[in-house]
C-alpha positions as CSV (number, residue, x, y, z in Angstrom):
1,X,-14.9,21.8,164.2
2,X,-13.2,19.6,166.7
3,X,-14.5,16.1,167.4
4,X,-14.4,14.7,170.8
5,X,-14.2,11.1,171.8
6,X,-16.2,9.6,174.6
7,X,-15.3,6.1,175.7
8,X,-13.7,5.4,172.3
9,X,-16.9,6.5,170.5
10,X,-16.7,9.6,168.3
11,X,-19.3,12.2,169.0
12,X,-19.8,15.5,167.1
13,X,-19.1,18.2,169.6
14,X,-20.1,21.3,167.6
15,X,-21.8,24.4,168.8
16,X,-25.3,24.9,167.6
17,X,-24.2,28.1,166.0
18,X,-21.6,26.4,163.9
19,X,-24.0,23.6,162.8
20,X,-26.6,26.2,162.0
21,X,-24.1,28.1,159.9
22,X,-23.2,25.0,157.9
23,X,-26.8,24.3,157.3
24,X,-27.7,27.9,156.4
25,X,-24.7,28.1,154.1
26,X,-25.7,24.9,152.3
27,X,-29.2,26.1,151.8
28,X,-28.0,29.5,150.5
29,X,-25.3,28.3,148.2
30,X,-26.6,24.8,147.3
31,X,-22.9,24.0,147.1
32,X,-22.3,20.4,148.2
33,X,-18.7,21.2,149.1
34,X,-20.1,22.8,152.3
35,X,-21.6,19.4,153.4
36,X,-18.8,17.4,152.0
37,X,-16.2,19.3,154.1
38,X,-18.3,19.1,157.3
39,X,-18.8,15.4,157.0
40,X,-15.2,14.8,155.9
41,X,-14.1,16.3,159.2
42,X,-16.4,13.9,161.2
43,X,-15.4,10.3,161.9
44,X,-17.0,7.5,159.9
45,X,-18.4,6.0,163.0
46,X,-20.6,9.0,163.9
47,X,-22.8,8.4,166.9
48,X,-24.5,11.7,167.4
49,X,-24.3,14.7,165.2
50,X,-27.6,16.6,164.9
51,X,-26.9,18.0,161.5
52,X,-25.4,14.9,159.9
53,X,-28.7,13.3,159.0
54,X,-29.9,16.5,157.3
55,X,-26.7,16.9,155.4
56,X,-26.5,13.3,154.3
57,X,-30.2,13.4,153.2
58,X,-29.5,16.6,151.2
59,X,-26.4,15.0,149.6
60,X,-28.4,11.9,148.6
61,X,-30.9,14.2,146.7
62,X,-28.1,16.3,145.2
63,X,-25.6,14.1,143.5
64,X,-25.4,11.2,145.9
65,X,-23.0,10.1,148.6
66,X,-19.3,9.3,148.5
67,X,-18.3,5.9,149.8
68,X,-17.3,7.4,153.2
69,X,-20.5,9.3,153.5
70,X,-22.5,6.2,152.8
71,X,-20.7,4.5,155.6
72,X,-21.5,7.4,157.9
73,X,-25.2,7.1,156.9
74,X,-25.1,3.4,157.5
75,X,-23.5,3.8,160.9
76,X,-26.0,6.5,162.0
77,X,-28.9,4.2,161.0
78,X,-27.6,1.7,163.5
79,X,-28.1,4.2,166.3
80,X,-31.6,3.7,167.8
81,X,-33.8,6.8,168.2
82,X,-33.4,10.1,166.5
83,X,-30.4,9.1,164.4
84,X,-32.0,6.0,163.1
85,X,-35.3,7.7,162.2
86,X,-33.7,10.8,160.7
87,X,-31.5,8.7,158.4
88,X,-34.1,6.2,157.3
89,X,-35.4,8.3,154.4
90,X,-31.9,9.0,153.1
91,X,-31.1,5.3,153.4
92,X,-34.2,4.4,151.4
93,X,-33.5,7.0,148.7
94,X,-29.8,5.9,148.5
95,X,-30.2,2.1,148.5
96,X,-33.8,1.6,147.5
97,X,-35.4,-1.9,147.8
98,X,-32.1,-3.5,149.0
99,X,-32.6,-1.6,152.3
100,X,-36.3,-2.5,152.7
101,X,-35.7,-5.4,155.1
102,X,-33.8,-3.3,157.6
103,X,-36.2,-0.4,157.3
104,X,-39.2,-2.8,157.8
105,X,-37.5,-4.3,160.8
106,X,-36.7,-1.0,162.5
107,X,-39.3,1.6,161.6
108,X,-42.4,-0.1,163.1
109,X,-40.7,0.2,166.5
110,X,-41.5,3.9,166.3
111,X,-45.1,3.7,165.3
112,X,-46.4,4.5,168.8
113,X,-44.0,7.4,169.4
114,X,-45.5,10.8,168.9
115,X,-42.1,12.4,168.0
116,X,-40.6,9.7,165.7
117,X,-43.7,7.9,164.6
118,X,-44.8,10.4,161.9
119,X,-41.3,10.5,160.4
120,X,-41.0,6.7,160.3
121,X,-44.5,6.5,158.7
122,X,-43.4,9.0,156.0
123,X,-40.5,6.8,155.1
124,X,-42.7,3.7,154.9
125,X,-45.1,5.7,152.7
126,X,-42.3,6.7,150.4
127,X,-41.3,3.0,150.1
128,X,-44.7,2.3,148.6
129,X,-45.4,-1.4,147.8
130,X,-42.1,-2.4,149.4
131,X,-43.7,-1.5,152.7
132,X,-46.7,-3.8,152.3
133,X,-45.5,-6.2,155.1
134,X,-46.3,-3.4,157.7
135,X,-49.9,-3.0,156.6
136,X,-51.1,-5.2,159.5
137,X,-49.1,-3.1,162.0
138,X,-50.7,0.1,160.5
139,X,-54.2,-1.4,160.7
140,X,-53.6,-2.3,164.4
141,X,-52.3,1.3,165.1
142,X,-55.3,2.9,163.4
143,X,-57.8,0.6,165.1
144,X,-56.2,1.0,168.6
145,X,-58.1,3.2,171.1
146,X,-54.8,4.8,172.4
147,X,-51.8,5.0,170.1
148,X,-49.4,7.5,171.7
149,X,-47.2,5.8,174.2
150,X,-46.0,8.9,176.0
151,X,-47.8,11.0,178.5
152,X,-47.5,14.7,177.8
153,X,-49.2,15.8,181.0
154,X,-51.9,17.5,179.0
155,X,-54.9,15.4,177.8
156,X,-55.5,17.8,174.9
157,X,-51.9,17.6,173.7
158,X,-52.0,13.8,174.0
159,X,-55.2,13.7,171.9
160,X,-53.7,16.0,169.3
161,X,-50.6,13.8,169.2
162,X,-52.7,10.7,168.9
163,X,-54.8,12.2,166.1
164,X,-51.7,13.3,164.3
165,X,-50.2,9.9,164.5
166,X,-53.3,8.1,163.3
167,X,-53.5,10.6,160.4
168,X,-49.9,9.8,159.4
169,X,-50.7,6.1,159.6
170,X,-53.8,6.4,157.4
171,X,-51.8,8.4,154.9
172,X,-48.9,5.9,154.9
173,X,-51.4,3.0,154.4
174,X,-53.1,4.8,151.5
175,X,-49.8,5.5,149.8
176,X,-48.5,1.9,150.3
177,X,-51.7,0.3,149.0
178,X,-52.1,2.9,146.3
179,X,-48.6,2.3,144.9
180,X,-49.4,-1.3,144.3
181,X,-52.6,-0.6,142.3
């Protein structure tokens, strides 16, 4: 459970086995103390900790976050890429409409990403009418001939990634528009 510091920035340095154990124990016991202890031993300024977004998300849905955990969530959301996308849903569920501006600013950056795009779109769909400002971005994504920005080296995989992304965009659009009706 030791934390290491790299260039003054705290980074979780846990074995995958230990992290997996924490997650498994939480899922088996549904005892928030498991997640509370794990996060209490991590710094507030988390940069990378693969399990932290899942733990914070679980805590949001099972009693809420402590002030310190909320600061950890907020800090992880400032980290571009996996940490930002994986904490976006918890941030929405924790803060609601007051976080909409930040989410609407950051999540569209992932629309053309075959890995992070579907998750970003699910968060926007969950935001419902609060995500209406991204409808034009969704329309452009759906109408585009090529949406996936990465090259997987396999045309079939690229096409499947593209189709999956457009399906997520269509679903998000329907949920956003449907929530306002």
